[in-house]
Each structure stands twice: as structure tokens, then as C-alpha cells.
C-alpha positions in Angstrom: -43.5 -21.1 -22.6 -41.5 -18.7 -24.8 -38.4 -16.7 -24.1 -40.4 -13.4 -24.1 -42.7 -14.7 -21.4 -39.8 -16.0 -19.3 -38.0 -12.7 -19.5 -41.1 -10.6 -18.7 -41.9 -12.9 -15.8 -38.4 -12.7 -14.4 -38.1 -8.9 -14.8 -41.5 -8.3 -13.1 -40.5 -10.6 -10.2 -37.3 -8.7 -9.7 -39.1 -5.4 -9.7 -41.7 -6.6 -7.2 -38.9 -8.1 -5.0 -38.1 -4.6 -3.8 -35.6 -4.5 -0.9 -34.9 -8.2 -1.2 -33.8 -7.9 -4.8 -31.7 -4.9 -3.8 -29.9 -6.8 -1.0 -29.1 -9.7 -3.4 -27.7 -7.3 -6.0 -25.6 -5.6 -3.3 -24.2 -8.9 -2.1 -23.3 -10.1 -5.6 -21.9 -6.7 -6.6 -19.7 -6.5 -3.5 -18.1 -9.9 -4.2 -17.3 -9.1 -7.8 -16.1 -5.6 -6.8 -13.9 -7.1 -4.1 -12.2 -9.6 -6.3 -11.9 -7.3 -9.4 -10.5 -4.3 -7.5 -7.9 -6.3 -5.5 -6.9 -8.2 -8.6 -6.4 -4.9 -10.5 -4.2 -3.5 -7.8 -2.3 -6.7 -7.4 -1.6 -6.9 -11.2 -0.4 -3.3 -11.3 2.0 -3.9 -8.4 3.1 -7.2 -9.9 4.3 -5.5 -13.0 6.9 -3.6 -10.9 8.4 -6.9 -9.6 7.9 -9.3 -12.5 9.2 -7.2 -15.3 12.7 -7.2 -13.9 14.4 -6.7 -17.3 12.5 -3.5 -17.8 12.9 -2.2 -14.3 16.6 -2.8 -14.4 17.0 -1.7 -17.9 18.4 -4.7 -19.6 19.4 -8.4 -19.4 22.6 -7.7 -17.5 24.3 -4.8 -15.6 27.9 -4.1 -16.5 30.5 -2.4 -14.3 34.0 -1.3 -15.3 36.1 -1.9 -12.2 38.9 0.5 -13.2 36.9 3.7 -13.3 34.4 5.5 -15.5 33.5 4.0 -18.9 35.6 5.8 -21.5 35.7 5.8 -25.3 37.7 2.5 -25.4 35.1 0.6 -23.4 32.3 2.1 -25.5 34.0 1.1 -28.7 34.3 -2.5 -27.3 30.6 -2.5 -26.5 29.8 -1.3 -30.1 32.0 -4.0 -31.5 30.2 -6.7 -29.5 26.9 -5.3 -30.7 28.0 -5.6 -34.3 29.2 -9.1 -33.8 25.9 -10.2 -32.1 27.5 -10.9 -28.7 25.0 -8.3 -27.3 21.8 -7.1 -28.9 22.1 -3.6 -27.6 23.6 -1.4 -24.9 23.2 1.9 -23.1 25.8 3.9 -21.1 24.6 6.4 -18.6 25.6 8.1 -15.3 23.7 6.6 -12.2 23.6 9.2 -9.4 22.9 8.0 -5.8 19.6 8.9 -4.2 19.6 12.4 -2.7 17.6 15.2 -1.3 15.7 17.9 -3.3 14.3 21.1 -2.0 12.3 23.9 -3.8 14.5 27.0 -3.8 13.4 29.0 -0.8 10.9 26.3 0.1 10.0 24.8 3.4 10.0 21.1 2.8 12.5 18.4 1.8 11.9 15.8 -1.0 13.5 12.4 -0.8 14.6 11.6 -4.4 15.4 8.3 -5.9 18.2 7.3 -8.2 19.2 10.1 -10.7 20.1 9.4 -14.3 22.5 11.3 -16.4 21.4 10.2 -19.9 21.8 10.7 -23.6 18.1 10.8 -24.7 19.1 9.4 -28.1 20.0 6.0 -26.6 18.2 5.9 -23.2 16.3 3.8 -22.3 17.3 0.5 -23.7 14.1 -1.2 -22.5 10.8 0.3 -21.2 9.4 3.7 -21.9 10.4 7.3 -20.9 7.4 9.3 -21.9 7.2 13.1 -21.6 3.8 14.2 -20.4 4.5 18.0 -19.9 5.1 20.1 -21.8 2.9 18.6 -24.5 4.8 17.4 -27.6 8.2 18.0 -26.0 11.0 15.5 -26.3 13.7 14.5 -23.7 16.3 15.8 -26.1 14.8 19.2 -26.2 14.2 19.4 -22.5 17.7 18.2 -21.4 19.5 20.5 -23.9 18.6 23.4 -21.6 21.3 24.4 -19.0 20.9 22.9 -15.5 17.8 21.1 -16.6 15.9 18.6 -14.5 13.1 16.3 -15.6 11.1 14.6 -12.8 8.0 12.4 -12.7 4.5 13.7 -12.8 3.6 11.8 -9.6 6.5 13.5 -7.7 5.4 16.9 -8.9 1.8 16.2 -7.8 2.9 14.9 -4.3 5.1 18.0 -3.7 3.2 20.7 -5.6 6.1 21.2 -8.1 5.6 23.2 -11.3 7.5 23.4 -14.5 9.9 26.3 -14.4 10.4 26.0 -10.7 14.0 26.1 -9.4 15.2 23.3 -7.0 18.4 22.6 -5.1 19.7 19.1 -5.2 22.1 17.4 -2.7 23.2 14.0 -3.8 25.5 13.4 -0.9 26.9 15.3 2.1 30.2 15.2 0.4 28.9 16.7 -2.8 28.3 20.4 -3.6 24.6 21.4 -3.8 23.5 22.3 -7.3 20.6 24.6 -8.3 18.5 23.2 -11.1 15.4 24.1 -13.1 12.4 21.8 -13.5 11.9 21.8 -17.3 9.5 18.8 -17.8 7.6 15.9 -16.4 7.4 12.2 -17.4 4.5 9.9 -16.6 6.3 6.6 -17.5 9.8 5.5 -16.5 11.4 2.1 -16.9 12.0 1.4 -13.2 8.5 2.6 -12.2 9.9 4.8 -9.4 8.2 8.1 -8.8 11.4 9.5 -7.3 13.4 9.1 -10.5 15.3 12.2 -11.7 16.8 12.8 -15.2 19.6 15.1 -16.2 21.9 15.6 -19.2 25.3 13.9 -19.0 26.9 17.3 -18.5 24.6 18.3 -15.6 25.0 14.9 -14.0 28.7 15.3 -14.0 28.4 18.7 -12.2 26.0 17.3 -9.6 28.2 14.2 -8.8 31.5 13.9 -10.7 32.1 10.4 -9.3 29.2 9.1 -11.3 30.5 10.1 -14.7 29.4 7.3 -17.1 29.5 4.6 -14.5 26.6 2.3 -15.6 26.0 0.0 -18.6 22.9 -2.1 -19.4 22.9 -4.7 -22.2 20.5 -7.0 -23.8 21.7 -10.3 -25.1 22.0 -10.8 -28.9 21.6 -13.7 -31.2 24.3 -15.7 -29.5 22.4 -15.8 -26.2 23.9 -15.2 -22.8 27.6 -14.3 -23.1 28.6 -13.6 -19.5 32.0 -15.3 -19.9 33.0 -13.2 -23.0 32.3 -10.0 -21.1 34.1 -11.1 -17.9 37.2 -12.1 -19.9 37.4 -8.6 -21.2 37.5 -7.2 -17.6 33.8 -6.3 -17.1 31.9 -7.2 -13.9 28.6 -8.7 -15.0 25.4 -9.1 -13.0 22.6 -10.8 -14.8 18.9 -10.0 -14.2 16.8 -12.7 -12.7 13.6 -13.5 -14.5 12.0 -14.8 -11.3 9.6 -12.4 -9.5 10.8 -11.2 -6.1 9.5 -12.3 -2.8 7.8 -8.9 -2.5 5.6 -9.8 -5.5 4.5 -13.1 -3.9 3.6 -11.3 -0.7 1.5 -8.7 -2.5 -0.1 -11.4 -4.6 -1.0 -13.5 -1.6 -2.3 -10.6 0.4 -4.3 -8.6 -2.1 -5.6 -11.4 -4.3 -6.4 -13.5 -1.2 -8.4 -10.6 0.2 -10.3 -10.4 -3.1 -11.2 -14.1 -3.1 -12.2 -13.9 0.5 -14.5 -11.0 -0.3 -16.1 -13.1 -3.0 -16.6 -16.0 -0.7 -18.2 -13.8 2.0 -20.5 -12.3 -0.6 -21.4 -15.8 -1.7 -22.6 -16.5 1.8 -24.7 -13.4 1.7 -26.2 -14.4 -1.6 -27.0 -17.9 -0.3 -28.9 -16.4 2.7 -30.7 -14.0 0.5 -31.7 -16.4 -2.2 -32.9 -19.1 0.2 -35.3 -16.7 2.0 -36.3 -14.8 -1.2 -37.5 -18.1 -2.8 -38.9 -19.3 0.5 -41.0 -16.2 0.4 -42.5 -17.3 -2.9 -43.5 -20.9 -1.9 -47.1 -20.0 -2.6 -46.2 -18.8 -6.0 -44.4 -22.0 -6.8 -47.3 -24.1 -5.5 -49.8 -22.2 -7.7 -47.6 -22.6 -10.8 -47.4 -26.3 -10.1 -51.2 -26.5 -9.7 -51.5 -24.8 -13.0 -49.5 -27.5 -14.6 -46.0 -26.3 -14.7 -43.5 -29.2 -14.5 -40.1 -29.3 -12.8 -38.0 -28.4 -15.9 -40.3 -25.4 -16.6 -40.1 -24.1 -13.0 -36.3 -24.5 -13.1 -36.1 -22.6 -16.4 -38.5 -19.8 -15.1 -36.9 -19.2 -11.7 -33.4 -20.1 -13.0 -33.7 -17.3 -15.7 -34.8 -14.9 -13.0 -31.9 -15.7 -10.6 -29.4 -15.6 -13.6 -30.7 -12.2 -14.5 -30.4 -11.1 -10.9 -26.8 -12.4 -10.9 -26.0 -10.7 -14.2 -27.2 -7.3 -12.9 -25.3 -7.5 -9.7 -22.2 -8.8 -11.4 -22.1 -6.1 -14.0 -22.6 -3.4 -11.4 -19.8 -5.0 -9.3 -17.5 -5.1 -12.3 -18.0 -1.4 -12.9 -17.4 -0.7 -9.2 -14.2 -2.9 -9.4 -12.8 -0.8 -12.2 -13.5 2.5 -10.5 -12.3 1.4 -7.0 -9.3 -0.5 -8.4 -8.2 2.7 -10.1 -8.5 4.7 -6.8 -6.7 2.0 -4.8 -3.9 2.0 -7.4 -3.6 5.8 -7.1 -3.5 5.6 -3.3 -0.9 2.9 -3.3 1.2 4.9 -5.8 1.1 7.9 -3.5 2.1 5.9 -0.5 4.8 3.7 -2.1 6.3 6.2 -4.6 5.8 3.8 -7.5 4.3 4.8 -10.8 1.5 2.2 -11.3 -0.5 1.7 -14.4 -4.2 1.3 -14.2 -4.7 -2.4 -15.0 -8.0 -4.2 -15.5 -7.5 -8.0 -15.5 -10.4 -8.8 -17.8 -9.8 -12.6 -17.3 -10.3 -12.4 -13.6 -13.1 -9.8 -13.9 -14.9 -12.0 -16.4 -14.4 -15.0 -14.1 -15.8 -12.9 -11.2 -18.8 -11.9 -13.3 -19.4 -15.5 -14.3 -19.0 -16.7 -10.7 -21.4 -14.1 -9.4 -24.0 -15.3 -11.9 -23.3 -18.9 -11.1 -23.4 -18.3 -7.3 -26.8 -16.6 -7.6 -28.1 -19.3 -10.0 -26.9 -22.3 -8.0 -28.3 -21.0 -4.7 -31.5 -20.1 -6.4 -31.7 -23.5 -8.0 -31.1 -25.3 -4.6 -34.2 -23.6 -3.2 -36.2 -24.4 -6.4 -35.1 -28.0 -6.4 -36.2 -28.4 -2.8 -39.6 -26.7 -3.4 -40.1 -28.6 -6.7 -39.9 -32.0 -4.8 -42.9 -31.1 -2.6 -46.6 -31.4 -3.5 -48.4 -28.1 -4.0 -50.7 -28.7 -1.0 -47.7 -28.9 1.4 -46.3 -25.7 0.0 -49.7 -23.9 0.4 -50.0 -25.0 4.0 -46.4 -23.7 4.7 -45.5 -27.2 5.9 -41.9 -28.4 6.3 -40.1 -29.4 3.2 -38.8 -32.9 3.4 -35.8 -33.6 1.1 -35.9 -36.9 -0.7 -32.6 -38.7 -1.7 -32.9 -37.6 -5.3 -33.3 -34.0 -4.4 -30.4 -34.3 -1.9 -28.1 -35.7 -4.6 -29.1 -32.8 -6.9 -28.3 -30.3 -4.1 -24.9 -31.9 -3.4 -24.1 -31.8 -7.1 -25.0 -28.1 -7.2 -22.9 -27.2 -4.1 -20.0 -29.3 -5.5 -20.2 -27.4 -8.8 -20.2 -24.1 -6.9 -17.2 -25.1 -4.7 -15.3 -26.2 -7.8 -15.9 -22.8 -9.5 -14.8 -20.9 -6.4 -11.6 -23.0 -6.4 -11.0 -22.5 -10.1 -11.3 -18.7 -9.8 -9.1 -18.7 -6.7 -6.5 -20.7 -8.6 -6.6 -18.4 -11.6 -6.4 -15.4 -9.3 -3.4 -16.7 -7.4 -1.7 -17.9 -10.6 -1.2 -21.4 -9.1 -3.6 -24.3 -8.7 -2.0 -25.3 -5.4 -2.0 -21.8 -4.0 -5.6 -21.3 -5.1 -6.7 -24.5 -3.5 -4.8 -23.8 -0.3 -6.3 -20.3 -0.2 -9.9 -21.5 -0.9 -9.6 -24.3 1.7 -8.0 -22.0 4.2 -10.6 -19.3 3.7 -13.5 -21.8 4.1 -11.9 -23.4 7.2 -11.1 -20.1 8.7 -14.5 -18.6 8.1 -16.1 -21.8 9.5 -14.0 -21.6 12.7 -14.8 -17.9 13.2 -18.4 -18.6 12.5 -18.6 -21.2 15.2 -16.7 -19.0 17.6 -19.0 -16.0 17.2 -22.1 -18.2 17.2 -21.0 -19.5 20.5 -20.5 -15.9 21.7 -24.0 -15.0 20.5 -25.4 -18.0 22.3 -23.5 -17.0 25.5 -24.8 -13.5 25.2 -28.4 -14.8 24.7 -28.1 -17.0 27.8 -26.6 -14.1 29.9 -29.3 -12.4 32.1 -29.3 -8.8 30.7 -31.1 -5.8 32.3 -34.2 -4.7 30.6 -36.8 -6.4 28.6 -35.8 -4.9 25.2 -32.1 -5.8 25.7 -33.0 -9.4 26.5 -35.3 -9.5 23.4 -32.5 -8.1 21.3 -29.9 -10.6 22.5 -32.2 -13.5 21.8 -33.1 -12.2 18.3 -29.4 -11.7 17.6 -28.8 -15.3 18.5 -31.7 -16.5 16.3 -30.0 -14.8 13.4 -27.1 -17.2 13.9 -24.9 -17.5 10.9 -26.0 -14.2 9.3 -25.1 -12.2 12.4 -21.8 -14.2 12.9 -20.6 -13.3 9.4 -21.5 -9.7 9.8 -19.5 -9.7 13.1 -16.5 -11.3 11.3 -16.4 -8.7 8.6 -16.7 -5.8 11.0 -14.1 -7.3 13.4 -11.6 -7.6 10.5 -12.2 -3.9 9.6 -11.7 -2.9 13.2 -8.5 -4.9 13.6 -7.0 -3.6 10.3 -7.7 0.1 11.0 -6.9 -0.3 14.8 -3.5 -1.9 14.2 -2.6 0.5 11.4 -3.7 3.4 13.6 -1.4 2.1 16.4 1.6 1.9 14.1 1.0 5.2 12.4 0.0 7.2 15.5 3.1 5.9 17.4 5.3 7.3 14.7 3.2 10.4 14.5 3.5 11.0 18.2 7.2 10.8 18.1 7.5 13.1 15.1 5.1 15.6 16.7 7.1 15.6 19.9 10.2 16.4 18.0 8.6 19.2 15.9 6.3 20.7 18.6 6.7 24.5 18.3 5.4 25.1 21.8 8.5 23.4 23.4 11.7 25.1 24.3 13.8 22.2 22.9 16.3 23.1 20.2 16.3 21.4 16.8 19.1 21.1 14.3 19.5 23.1 11.0 22.0 22.2 8.4 23.6 24.5 5.9 25.6 22.5 3.2 27.6 24.6 0.8 30.8 25.0 -1.1 33.9 26.4 0.6 33.7 29.5 -1.5 30.5 30.5 0.3 32.1 30.5 3.8 32.2 34.3 4.0 28.4 34.5 3.2 27.7 32.0 5.9 29.6 34.1 8.4 27.7 37.2 7.4 24.3 35.4 7.7 25.2 34.1 11.1 26.0 37.6 12.2 22.7 38.8 10.7 20.8 36.2 12.8 22.9 37.2 15.9 24.3 33.7 16.1 27.9 33.0 17.2 30.6 32.1 14.6 30.5 28.4 13.7 33.3 26.1 12.7 32.0 23.9 9.9 32.3 20.1 9.5 34.6 19.8 6.5 34.1 16.9 4.0 36.8 15.6 1.8 38.0 12.4 0.1 41.1 10.5 1.0 42.7 7.1 0.4 44.2 4.8 3.0 47.4 2.7 3.1 45.3 -0.3 3.9 46.4 -2.9 1.3 42.8 -4.2 0.8 41.6 -0.9 -0.5 44.6 0.6 -2.3 43.5 3.4 -4.6 39.9 3.6 -3.3 38.8 7.0 -2.0 36.6 7.3 1.1 34.4 10.2 2.3 36.1 11.7 5.3 34.8 14.4 7.7 37.0 16.7 9.7 35.5 17.4 13.1 36.7 19.1 16.2 36.3 17.6 19.7 33.1 19.7 20.1 31.5 18.6 16.8 30.7 15.0 17.6 27.3 15.5 19.1 25.5 13.9 16.1 27.7 10.7 16.2 28.0 8.1 18.9 31.4 7.0 20.1 31.5 3.3 20.7 35.2 2.9 21.4 38.1 5.3 22.4 38.1 9.1 22.8 38.3 11.9 20.3 40.6 14.8 20.9 40.8 15.9 17.2 44.6 16.0 17.0 46.1 16.2 13.5 47.6 12.7 13.9 44.4 11.0 15.0 41.7 9.2 13.1 38.4 7.4 13.8 36.6 4.8 11.8 32.9 4.1 11.5 31.9 0.8 13.2 31.3 -0.8 9.8 34.7 0.2 8.4 37.5 -2.4 9.1 36.1 -3.3 12.5 38.8 -5.9 12.9 41.6 -3.4 13.1 42.5 -2.7 16.8 42.7 0.8 18.3 46.3 2.1 18.2 47.0 0.9 14.7 49.1 3.3 12.7 48.3 3.9 9.0 48.7 6.6 6.3 46.0 8.8 4.8 46.6 10.0 1.2 45.0 13.1 -0.2 45.3 15.1 -3.4 47.7 17.5 -1.7 49.9 15.2 0.5 50.2 12.3 2.9 49.6 12.1 6.6 50.6 9.4 9.2 47.8 8.9 11.7 46.8 6.5 14.6 43.4 4.9 15.0 42.0 6.2 18.3 38.2 5.4 18.2 35.1 4.1 16.5 31.7 5.6 16.1 28.2 5.1 14.7 26.6 7.4 12.1 23.0 6.6 12.7 21.8 10.1 13.7 24.3 12.1 11.6 23.5 14.2 8.6 27.2 14.4 7.9 28.0 10.7 7.9 31.4 9.4 6.7 33.6 6.3 6.9 36.5 8.2 8.4 36.8 11.2 10.9 40.0 13.3 11.2 40.8 16.5 13.0 40.4 19.9 11.4 44.2 20.6 11.5 44.8 17.6 9.3 42.7 18.9 6.3 45.4 21.3 5.0 48.0 18.5 5.0 45.8 16.3 2.8 43.9 18.6 0.3 44.1 22.2 -0.9 40.5 22.7 0.2 37.6 20.5 1.3 34.8 19.5 -1.1 31.9 20.7 1.1 31.3 22.5 4.3 28.4 21.6 6.7 27.3 24.1 9.3 25.1 22.7 12.1 23.0 25.1 14.1 20.9 24.2 17.1 18.0 26.6 17.4 14.7 26.8 19.2 11.9 25.4 17.1 10.2 28.7 16.7 13.3 30.2 15.1 14.0 27.5 12.6 11.8 28.8 9.9 13.2 32.3 10.0 16.8 31.1 10.0 16.2 28.7 7.1 14.6 31.4 5.0 17.4 33.8 5.7 20.1 31.4 4.6 18.1 30.4 1.5 17.9 34.1 0.4 21.6 34.8 1.3 23.1 31.7 -0.3 20.8 30.4 -3.1 23.3 27.7 -4.1 23.4 26.2 -0.6 21.2 23.3 0.6 19.5 24.5 3.8 17.1 22.3 5.7 16.1 21.5 9.3 14.8 18.7 11.5 11.2 20.0 11.4 11.2 19.9 7.6 12.5 16.3 7.7 9.7 15.4 10.1 7.1 17.0 8.0 8.2 15.0 4.9 8.1 11.8 6.9 4.6 12.6 8.2 3.4 13.1 4.6 4.7 9.7 3.7 3.0 8.1 6.7 -0.3 9.9 6.0 -0.3 8.6 2.4 0.3 5.1 3.7 -2.5 5.5 6.3 -5.0 6.5 3.6 -4.2 3.4 1.6 -4.6 1.2 4.7 -7.9 2.8 5.6 -9.1 2.4 2.0 -8.3 -1.3 2.0 -9.8 -1.8 5.5 -12.9 0.1 4.3 -13.7 -2.9 2.1 -14.1 -5.0 5.2 -16.4 -2.4 6.7 -18.4 -2.4 3.4 -18.6 -6.2 3.7 -19.9 -5.8 7.2 -22.5 -3.2 6.0 -23.7 -5.6 3.2 -24.0 -8.5 5.6 -25.8 -6.5 8.2 -28.2 -5.1 5.7 -28.7 -8.6 4.4 -29.3 -10.0 7.9 -31.7 -7.2 8.9 -33.7 -7.5 5.7 -34.1 -11.2 5.9 -34.7 -11.2 9.7 -37.5 -8.7 9.2 -39.0 -10.9 6.5 -38.8 -14.0 8.7 -40.2 -12.2 11.7 -42.9 -10.2 9.8 -45.8 -12.0 11.6 -44.1 -11.5 14.9 -43.7 -7.7 14.1 -47.4 -7.6 13.0 -48.5 -9.2 16.3 -46.3 -6.8 18.3 -47.9 -3.8 16.6 -51.4 -5.3 16.9 -51.1 -5.6 20.7 -49.9 -2.1 21.2 -46.2 -1.9 20.4 -45.3 1.1 18.4 -42.8 1.6 15.5 -40.4 3.2 18.0 -40.5 0.0 20.1 -39.6 -2.1 17.1 -36.8 0.2 16.0 -35.5 0.2 19.6 -35.3 -3.6 19.6 -33.5 -3.6 16.2 -31.2 -0.8 17.4 -30.2 -2.7 20.5 -29.8 -6.0 18.6 -27.3 -4.5 16.1 -25.6 -2.3 18.6 -24.7 -5.6 20.3 -23.5 -6.9 16.9 -21.2 -3.8 16.6 -20.2 -4.2 20.3 -19.1 -7.8 19.9 -17.3 -7.0 16.6 -15.6 -4.0 18.0 -14.5 -5.9 21.1 -13.1 -8.8 19.1 -11.3 -6.5 16.7 -9.7 -4.3 19.5 -8.8 -7.4 21.4 -6.9 -8.7 18.4 -5.2 -5.3 18.1 -4.1 -5.5 21.8 -2.8 -9.0 21.3 -0.8 -8.0 18.2 0.7 -4.9 19.9 1.6 -7.0 23.0 3.3 -9.7 20.9 5.3 -7.1 18.8 6.4 -5.1 21.8 7.5 -8.3 23.6 9.5 -9.5 20.6 10.9 -6.0 19.8 10.8 -3.7 22.9 12.1 -0.8 20.9 9.0 -0.8 18.7 7.0 1.0 21.5 3.7 0.4 19.7 0.6 1.7 21.5 -2.9 2.9 20.9 -4.3 5.8 23.0 -7.8 5.5 24.5 -9.4 8.2 22.3 -8.5 6.7 18.9 -9.3 3.2 20.2 -12.7 4.4 21.4 -13.4 6.2 18.1 -12.7 3.0 16.1 -14.8 1.0 18.6 -17.6 3.5 18.4 -17.4 3.6 14.6 -18.0 -0.2 14.4 -21.1 0.1 16.7 -22.4 3.2 14.8 -21.9 1.5 11.4 -23.9 -1.5 12.5 -26.6 0.6 14.1 -27.1 3.0 11.2 -27.1 0.2 8.6 -29.7 -1.8 10.5 -31.9 1.3 11.0 -31.6 2.2 7.3 -32.8 -1.2 6.2 -35.5 -1.6 8.9 -37.0 1.9 8.8 -39.6 1.3 6.1 -40.7 -2.2 7.1 -41.1 -1.1 10.7 -43.6 1.6 9.7 -45.9 -0.9 7.9 -49.5 -1.3 9.3 -50.2 -4.5 11.3 -52.9 -5.8 8.9 -50.6 -5.2 5.9 -48.0 -7.5 7.6 -50.4 -10.1 8.9 -52.1 -10.4 5.5 -48.7 -11.0 4.0 -49.2 -8.3 1.4 
């Protein structure tokens, strides 16, 4: 028996297998795809948390406690570099996260940390790659006045284009700055899509306090030299080489989901291969009658099953690469991280090998069982009795398969113990759920149901046993994941919609943040909008006489007694007298009310008395200290920033915002509705990612239902033939199958939604403020989707076999 004959025999058998071959390929492919795609996403996310040196920008972060880093400190760093104390360094201006808004636009962008850099030295580690314009360099881009370089992902998310003007507000106490987007980068060291880059000069204009305030170093030939740097007056924070807890969480969740998908697909393969080869008992008997021995049969059918596993695994690997790329893109959009497309070839190769081995071993088990029986017993379709030798061979095959699953799980999780725990937990969990749902199926079958066809469907469903149970498990997981995510997202969405509903008469806030020099333009614009004159909240910086914070400046807001609607008083009263002051609850909470202290500004000193405390949670003009408007002139020549707060009907917000944008281009103008819209966009992106991941569970359910239906139709082919021979039509058979798998979807949907209700109840009990809930309509849609998916999958598989003629079925053609 040559290799050519073996290959031709195997290929012909696969082609003649038709639907059964297709079901086996789908099962194998899903398992490989599940593991490969989840592993790719996990590896991409893992790079953010594991490569701490690159994300932070060095081995250590240095801070000069006495102010910005001047020429003397830079000379010292250069001297250390030459001496080998450090291997390299970079000095830049780190700007706190702020808000961006397209000039004249209608939505707010939440930015991440900004970087004022010298492109000749930054970054020290990692890559800062310009993607647009083509062939441009950071030095060329940042040499332009008021230049801003953002990430390509941020531009895609918010429809930004090169050449567009944006207004940035780093802090309420800073003056808004108008910038021009001159370029985009697709790689940044910290992987954050919200990163913004400016020249050192532009960064100083945006936020003067951040002038050369950050240093990153890598250690030199002398190794870690924290002591040397600290003796020279630097504050040093070293970068941990250990991955964060977040990385462990993502690894456990995503990689565990991939391994679980592979195990579930293995169950489907086992069911398929056992019945496929049982279907060919006559073929095995004839081959044995013709003189084929055990080793020859094992080679012949083993080659066929290996070829089947290879085809399914390769298709699954291709799907894993494509789906992994899409999942990575969805996660990047929802998390604001720039993720590389990563294909873990080691895991993907292991998944392919395991797919082939799974198919081969389950095929070999059936062959070993059939090979131990005489041809006459096989031809008479008698029971197969397993002798001790065959039983030992089967145990060995199953042990080898379990060992391979455990090895792949361990490699995937990056730890032998974690892999073994995951594998054991998955097997135990699936076994418990299998027993639970089989018990439910038995209970349904024993329950007297109305109608002959419904009773027949319930009994057929119970006869499917394990196959139906695992299909229910997969569908229930999908229902729970999407149902719980929908509850969380829709709860937030409902709150945001209520606040931004244009059909209500409720007022919403609008903020105009500008420099004091624009006060006259604000007054003119208010008059144009027929709004009353507004007194602004004034922001300035002052020092206190508190000995613990001598020389430290704090952001301070000047508010009248009528301007405290956006802060919550927790102690005392506010009359806004010139000799009164309030502290935020986090600021020196141990100091009692009535304490007298001194405030120190650039223009003078002022004795004040602490009269109250407040919380800033809902304020867009938050500060550590609040003083009265009359105290401003005694402390500074003029405030840094003015904040005007308008409360307008929702249907007037857009017009008012556009009017202010046109009248004062340098101001930062935004409103509550724009903030809600930005928040909604973030939640929508997160929802899409969750639905995509949950969709894999639904795909698993479809695969297992298709597998169960196809194999059940094969096992009940004579029953179907007899039904049709005595007068039952194709419509009757399809009705029975429809009812059977509608019950599967009903049980899965009920179990999933019950789990959602339990999760919501527990969370709301532990945290009453969460207010989670799922309305009836979304719940019914998810519930109906599970039933519809089960029904359509079953009908799709059963359609052609149900139309076969009775004689065709009874002759076993």
C-alpha cells in the first residue's frame, strides 16, 4: 500500500463525506481560530504592560525638586553620561492631560499626556514614527509655529486632518492655545493614542509650569546608580521590570477564552469523528475481509483524519490572523492604545498541531475500536465490545490528547501551573455545566408538553444529550456576555441621553475659558446672544503660609456667593468676603474651620480665615482653594484665566457655542452635550469590542448546533425514512427539528439571562449607586437572538437531508 494510494483514498473519502466532512473542518477551524485570535490580541495588549522601560521611556524617572531642569542640571547629566554612570538621558516637558477641540467644532477630545520635545534626542527608548506626511521628520514638523503632532489613531477616531486647527486646554488655570495639526505618528513609545507632541517652545506657551520638568535615563556600564543621583539632589523612581496586574488579568481572560474555545471545539471534533467513522463500519469490515491488517487500517484512516485535521487547522489559522487583527483594532479604538498586529507563531503552530492531533486521536479511537471486532459483527451492525487491549490503547490515546491540551494551555498562559489550573478548571467547569444542562434536558423531556411535535422535539433533544448540552453552554455564555455588557452600557447611555435630550426644557452648562484680555469680547458676545452680563470665575495661583508647603503654588478660584452651584459645600458657609477662604476636602482636611492663615500672590499678601470646605466632583473649574472676587486684586495684577459659565436650554447650546467660537477663536468653548457625546463614543467603541468577543461564543454555539443537527440526522436517518414512508412530509420533519432547536435556544437564552439578572442583583446590592438594569426590550431582543440563531443554524444544516426521498435514506445511499 503506497503513499499515493493512501493519499488518493483519503482525499476521495473526504470529498464523499460531504456535510460530515464540512462539520469536522468547521469544528477544528473554530478551535484553532479561537486560540490563535485570542492569543494575538493578548500578546498585543501584553506588550503595553510588559515593556515598561519603553512605555516609561527609560530605566528611571528623574525629578529636580527645586524647579525646572536648567543648564546646570543638564550639564551634570551629560557629565554622568560621559563617566558611564548613565548610558543616556533625555530631557523634555511633560504636559498634563487636557482637552482638545477642533476650532469651531462640536465635539471635545480627551487628550493624554503632552510632550514638549527636542526631536534630536527624543525618544530615548522606543519609536516615534511619522506616518503622515510621507517622508517627513519630527524635526521638520515641529519647526513650524504652533505645531501639533498627534497619533494616527486619534485622528481616525475624531476625523482630524492635517492642516486642521485645534484649540487645546491643558488645565482650567491655563490659557487656551490655538494649534495647527501638522503631522501624524503611528508609533509612540508609551503606546497611548492620546499622546500629543509639541516643540519645547510651544509646550512652554501651552503650560509654562511644565518647562523642562521631566528626565528619563538608562543605566550605563556601572549598572543601577540610584544612590549617586540621589546624593546630587535628584528624586529617582526606577522602572519595574515586572508586568502589571492588568497584564495578568488580560492574559488570564483572553488566553483562557482561547484555550476554552479549543477545548469546546475538541468536543465537537470528538462527536463528529466518532459518528463519521461509525458511518463507515461496513467499509472497515470490507477492507478487513479483503485482507487489510490493523496497522494498514490505522495508516489508511489515520492519514485521512490527519489530512482532515490539517485542512481545518490551516483554515482556522488563517481565520485567527484575520480575526485577531480585527479584534486588536476594536480594542485599540475602545481603549485608546496603539496596538501592533501580533501573530504568535509559536501558539498558532501549537494550535495547528493540536487541531491535527485532536482529529487524529479521536479518529484513531474509533478505528481502534472497530479494528478489534470481526468483520461479520461490523457488517451485522452489532455492538462493539471493547477488549482490555483495546481499552488500554484508547486510554493511552486520550491521555496523550489531554497532555497535549495541557501543554498548549501552559504555553499559552506562560506558566505550567497556570496552564494546568486553567485546563483542569475548564474541564471541570464544562463537565459540571454539561451535567446541569443534561439534567435540564431530561427534566424537559419528562415534562408533559402540549402537542405531539413538541413532545417529540423535547425527547429528541434529550436523546442528543451531550451534544445539545454543549451547544446550550456556548449559547448561554454568549447571551450572558452580551446581556451583561448591554446592561452596563445601556445604563450609562440612558443617563447620558437623559442629560442631553434636546426635547427637554432642562438647562445645560456651557463653559467659555479664555484669557483676561478677551473679557470685552465675551461681554459683546453675551449681548449678541441676548444673555445677561456674567461675572467670570477667576483662576490664579497663590502660595500659603502653611509651613508644610512653603513656596508651593496652588491653583485658586475666585467665586462670588452665587458662583458655587458646581461645587458642593461640605462644611461652613460661603459669603465671598475678601478675608475668607475655602479649602477642597482633600486639601489639609485636618485644619479646623476658623484657622487664620496668609495667602501670598505675585502682587501682595492677604490675611484670610478658613470658613468652609467643598468637593470639586462636578466642577469644570476645580481648584484647591476658593477666595472671594474682591481678594484677587490684592494678590495678583490680573488672573491667569477667566471661566464663564452659562446655563442655557439644550436647544440653544449649539448656536451659543458656535457664536462664541467665531467671536473668540482663541477661547476654549464647550458644553455638557459635547462632553456627553464624547463619552458616548467611548462607550460605543467599548460595546463593539465586547460584542465582537461575545460573538465568538455565539459562533461556538452555531458550530456545536450544526454539529449536533448533522450528526443527529445521520443517527436518525432510518427514523426519518420511516416517518416519510408512512406519510410524514418534509415540512413535518423540519417542524420537529425547528421545535427541538428552538427549545435549545430557549434554554440557553433563559440560562444566560438568568445569569445576567443574578450578576446585576449582586452588583446593585454591593454598590447601590451602580443602578444597573436591563430594560425588557433589549433583554427580549438578546433572548430572541439566541433562539433565532439556534433555529436558523439547525434549519440550515437539516434542509437538504430532510428533502431526501425515503428509499434513498432506507437504502443508506
